[in-house]
C-alpha positions as CSV (number, residue, x, y, z in Angstrom):
1,V,1.9,27.8,21.7
2,A,1.6,25.5,24.7
3,P,3.9,22.5,24.5
4,L,0.9,20.3,25.3
5,F,-0.5,21.0,21.8
6,M,2.6,21.8,19.6
7,S,6.2,21.0,20.2
8,Y,9.4,22.6,19.0
9,P,11.4,21.0,16.2
10,S,14.4,20.7,18.5
11,A,12.3,18.9,21.2
12,I,10.9,16.5,18.5
13,I,14.4,15.7,17.3
14,R,15.7,15.2,20.8
15,S,12.7,12.9,21.5
16,A,13.4,10.9,18.4
17,V,17.0,10.4,19.4
18,E,16.2,9.4,22.9
19,M,13.4,7.0,21.8
20,S,15.7,5.5,19.2
21,A,18.5,5.1,21.7
22,D,16.4,2.9,24.0
23,G,15.2,0.8,21.1
24,E,11.5,1.4,21.6
25,L,11.0,3.4,18.4
26,L,13.2,1.1,16.3
27,A,11.3,-2.0,17.4
28,A,7.9,-0.3,16.6
29,F,9.3,0.9,13.3
30,L,10.4,-2.6,12.2
31,D,7.1,-4.0,13.4
32,S,5.1,-1.6,11.3
33,L,7.5,-1.9,8.3
34,K,7.1,-5.7,8.4
35,T,3.3,-5.4,8.6
36,L,3.2,-2.9,5.8
37,L,5.4,-5.0,3.5
38,L,3.2,-8.1,4.1
39,G,-0.1,-6.2,3.6
40,F,1.2,-4.3,0.6
41,G,2.8,-7.4,-1.0
42,I,-0.5,-9.4,-0.6
43,S,-2.5,-6.5,-2.1
44,A,-0.1,-6.1,-5.0
45,V,0.0,-9.8,-5.9
46,L,-3.7,-10.4,-5.6
47,G,-4.6,-7.0,-7.2
48,I,-2.4,-7.6,-10.2
49,A,-3.7,-11.2,-10.7
50,W,-7.3,-10.0,-10.4
51,G,-6.8,-7.0,-12.6
52,V,-5.2,-9.1,-15.3
53,A,-8.1,-11.5,-15.1
54,I,-10.6,-8.7,-15.5
55,G,-8.8,-7.3,-18.5
56,R,-8.3,-10.7,-20.2
57,Y,-11.7,-12.4,-19.6
58,R,-14.9,-10.5,-20.4
59,A,-17.0,-12.8,-18.2
60,I,-14.9,-11.9,-15.1
61,E,-15.0,-8.2,-16.0
62,A,-18.8,-8.3,-16.3
63,V,-19.2,-10.1,-13.0
64,S,-16.7,-8.2,-10.8
65,D,-15.8,-4.8,-12.4
66,W,-18.9,-3.1,-10.9
67,L,-18.3,-4.8,-7.5
68,V,-14.7,-3.7,-7.3
69,N,-15.6,-0.1,-8.1
70,A,-18.4,-0.1,-5.6
71,L,-16.2,-1.5,-2.8
72,Y,-13.4,0.9,-3.7
73,A,-15.8,3.8,-3.1
74,T,-16.9,2.4,0.2
75,P,-15.1,3.7,3.3
76,L,-13.2,0.6,4.5
77,V,-12.9,2.1,8.0
78,A,-16.4,1.0,8.6
79,I,-15.4,-2.7,8.4
80,I,-12.5,-2.4,10.9
81,P,-14.7,-3.9,13.8
82,L,-15.6,-6.8,11.5
83,V,-12.0,-7.5,10.6
84,I,-11.0,-7.4,14.3
85,L,-14.0,-9.7,15.1
86,W,-12.9,-12.2,12.5
87,F,-9.1,-12.1,12.9
88,G,-8.6,-11.2,16.6
89,I,-6.5,-8.4,18.1
90,A,-3.0,-9.7,17.1
91,Q,-1.1,-8.6,14.0
92,T,-3.3,-10.6,11.6
93,P,-6.1,-8.0,11.3
94,V,-3.5,-5.2,10.7
95,I,-2.1,-7.2,7.8
96,V,-5.5,-8.1,6.4
97,F,-6.8,-4.5,6.5
98,G,-3.6,-3.2,5.0
99,A,-3.9,-5.8,2.2
100,L,-7.6,-4.9,1.7
101,S,-6.9,-1.2,1.6
102,G,-4.3,-1.6,-1.2
103,F,-6.2,-4.3,-3.1
104,F,-8.9,-2.2,-4.8
105,P,-6.6,0.6,-6.0
106,M,-4.3,-2.0,-7.4
107,V,-7.1,-3.8,-9.3
108,I,-8.4,-0.6,-10.8
109,N,-4.9,0.5,-11.9
110,V,-4.0,-2.8,-13.4
111,T,-7.3,-2.8,-15.3
112,T,-6.4,0.7,-16.6
113,A,-2.9,-0.5,-17.5
114,G,-4.4,-3.3,-19.6
115,N,-5.8,-0.6,-21.9
116,E,-2.2,0.4,-22.8
117,V,-1.9,-2.9,-24.7
118,K,-2.6,-2.2,-28.4
119,P,-4.6,-5.0,-30.2
120,N,-2.4,-4.7,-33.3
121,Q,0.7,-5.5,-31.2
122,V,-0.9,-8.7,-29.9
123,L,-2.0,-9.7,-33.5
124,L,1.5,-9.1,-34.7
125,A,3.0,-11.2,-31.9
126,K,0.5,-14.0,-32.8
127,A,1.5,-13.8,-36.5
128,M,5.1,-14.2,-35.4
129,G,4.2,-17.5,-33.7
130,F,4.3,-16.3,-30.1
131,G,2.4,-18.3,-27.5
132,P,0.2,-16.9,-24.7
133,L,3.1,-16.8,-22.2
134,Q,5.4,-15.1,-24.7
135,I,2.8,-12.5,-25.6
136,F,2.3,-11.7,-22.0
137,C,6.0,-11.4,-21.2
138,K,7.1,-9.6,-24.4
139,V,4.0,-7.5,-25.3
140,T,1.5,-7.2,-22.6
141,L,3.7,-6.7,-19.6
142,P,6.1,-4.1,-21.1
143,A,3.0,-2.1,-22.2
144,M,1.4,-2.3,-18.8
145,L,4.5,-1.6,-16.7
146,P,4.6,2.2,-16.6
147,V,1.0,2.5,-15.5
148,L,1.3,-0.6,-13.3
149,V,4.2,0.8,-11.3
150,S,2.4,4.1,-10.9
151,G,-0.6,2.1,-9.5
152,L,1.8,0.7,-6.9
153,F,2.1,4.2,-5.5
154,Y,-1.6,4.4,-4.7
155,A,-1.7,0.8,-3.3
156,C,1.3,1.5,-1.1
157,N,-0.2,4.7,0.4
158,A,-3.6,3.0,0.9
159,S,-1.9,0.0,2.6
160,M,0.1,2.3,4.9
161,M,-3.0,4.2,5.9
162,G,-4.9,0.9,6.5
163,V,-2.0,-0.5,8.6
164,F,-1.6,2.7,10.7
165,I,-5.4,3.1,11.3
166,V,-5.8,-0.5,12.7
167,E,-2.6,-0.2,14.7
168,L,-4.0,3.0,16.2
169,A,-7.3,1.4,16.9
170,L,-5.9,-1.7,18.5
171,A,-3.0,0.1,20.3
172,R,-1.1,-3.1,20.6
173,H,1.6,-3.2,17.8
174,G,3.8,-1.0,15.7
175,L,4.1,2.8,15.4
176,G,0.3,3.3,15.6
177,A,0.3,1.8,19.1
178,V,3.2,4.0,20.1
179,V,1.5,7.1,18.8
180,H,-1.7,6.2,20.6
181,D,0.0,5.6,23.9
182,L,2.0,8.9,23.6
183,A,-1.1,10.8,22.6
184,V,-3.3,9.7,25.5
185,T,-0.4,10.5,28.0
186,F,0.1,13.9,26.4
187,Q,3.8,13.3,25.5
188,T,3.5,15.7,22.5
189,A,7.2,15.8,21.4
190,D,7.5,12.0,21.5
191,M,4.2,11.6,19.6
192,Y,5.4,13.9,16.8
193,A,8.6,12.0,16.5
194,A,6.7,8.7,16.1
195,V,4.3,10.3,13.5
196,L,7.3,11.6,11.5
197,L,8.9,8.2,11.5
198,T,5.6,6.6,10.4
199,A,5.5,9.0,7.4
200,S,9.1,8.1,6.6
201,I,8.2,4.5,5.9
202,T,5.7,5.5,3.1
203,V,8.2,8.1,1.8
204,A,11.0,5.5,1.5
205,V,8.8,2.9,-0.2
206,N,7.3,5.5,-2.5
207,M,10.8,6.7,-3.5
208,A,11.7,3.2,-4.4
209,L,8.6,2.9,-6.5
210,W,9.2,6.3,-8.1
211,Y,12.7,5.2,-9.3
212,A,11.1,1.9,-10.6
213,A,8.5,3.9,-12.5
214,R,11.2,6.1,-14.1
215,Y,13.2,3.0,-15.0
216,F,10.3,1.1,-16.6
217,G,9.0,4.3,-18.2
218,R,12.1,4.8,-20.4
219,W,10.7,2.5,-23.1
220,R,8.1,5.1,-24.0
221,S,10.7,7.6,-25.3
């Protein structure tokens, strides 16, 4: 196979070492990681808050549940030009689109997690004199946690894809910009090294979430 289209593993490893040595890859990696954590964090916080509100208040569920499902099914890539138009070409649109990509999977999973709460458990807690905050912390949250943490997997992956897509489109920041520049200049081995490093971010975050899911899932047994 021509090196222009596919590179050898040894060449990819050598390229990764060389690019890491001059600091270019590390700087892009840290840039993308910071952007991902910001976008993912925003999507997680807002998604959990909105999902809990949908599960707790029927009026909010009636108004927004169909809208969330409709927007979740809509290809968000189509609104990238609008996001760039509104937020410019700096890092802000990357963070916004990453947060938007993870928001809808998070809301849907939190709403599903709310179904894990048994009504008789809530009634028992009320009979014992628990207030709303105590019920949430000692009954609702423990019941939701296993499904909730699993939902973070989907939100993280969606946020990572959103961040990388906009970085690739703007070609200004992060690993997406590095991959774009290497691709258009036909530096195949360097490009594959950058792509593998991009994948490693999601793998690392997902591994942390996987261990968290195992930890919080112990209570079921």
